[in-house]
N, C-alpha and C positions, 0 to 999 in steps of 0.2 A: 504494500500500500504506500502511495506517495502522497505527501502533504506539503504544504507551504508554511513556513514560519518566517514572516518578513520577506527578505530577499533570498532566504536559504530554502532549498528543496531538500526534504528529508525522506528517507526510506524507513519505514517502520520495520522493526525486527519481529518476526513471528516465531516465538520459541517452540511452539507445537510443530509447525512446519519444519523448522530446522532439526528438531529432535527426531521427527519421523523420517526425514530424508537423509540425515547424516548418521544418526546413532543406531537406528533400527537395523540397517544393513550390516553394520559392524557387529551387532548382537547376533544376527543370523550367522555371520561368519564365525563368531566365537563358538557357536553351537557345533560347527563342523570340527573345530579343533578339540572339542570336548566330547566328541561322539562316543568315546569309550566309557564315559561316565554319565549315566542317565540323570543323576542328580544335578550335575552342572548344566546339562542341556535344559532340564526343566527350569532351573533358576533363570537362565538367560531368555528362554522362551516366554516365561511368565512376565518378565520385565518388558520384553518386546511387545507382547500383547497389551500390557498396560499403557505403553506409550502409543501404540496404534489406536487405542480407544480414546485417547485424550482429545478433547475438543477445545479446552482453554488451558492456559499455562498452569493454573492451580491443579489440573488433573495430572500434571507431570510429577508433582511432589512425591507421591508414594513410590512410583517406579524408580525415580532417580535416587531417592533415599535408599531403597533396596540395593540399587546398583552400586552405590557408594561403598557398600560393605564387601563387594567382590574382592577387593585387594586384600582383605583380611581373612578370607575364608580358606586360604591354603589350597585353592583349586590346582589340580595337577593336569595341565594341558599337554596336548601333543606339541611337538616343536612348532614354534611360531605363535601359539595361542597367547602367551604372555605379552607378546608385542601387540596383538589385537586388543587385549584387555587394556594395556597402557594407552593405546590410541582412543579407546572408548572413554576412559577416565579423563584423558586430556580434552576430548571433545566436550565432556560434561563440565570440566573446569572452564572452558571457553564459554559455554552456555551460561554458566553461573556469572561469569564476569560480564557478559553482555547484558544479562538481566539486571545486575546491580548498576551498570552504567545507565541503562534505560530508566531504572527507578530513580537515579539521581537527577535525571532530566525532568522528571515530573515534579520535583520539589523546588 
């Protein structure tokens, strides 16, 4: 969505769209790296489904809070899986930063 503020044209950031387009595919990829462990697959599948069901940014809170615990669960991935998990967590950190910047613009 594009809006005007004075002479500046702004693009609004849609956290739901970003999360669904950027993070869900990485979650699906992480399922492949964890294929030998059904508990890990179920964990990432549940989070992906929660994100896909989101309609407003508040809907992302639960799935992303759950996702933030992934680094501490001691998941045993096949080779490359930890890289994907690191990328997912980095994307979430970027999302969090974008949301906090957007919040400061509102005040």
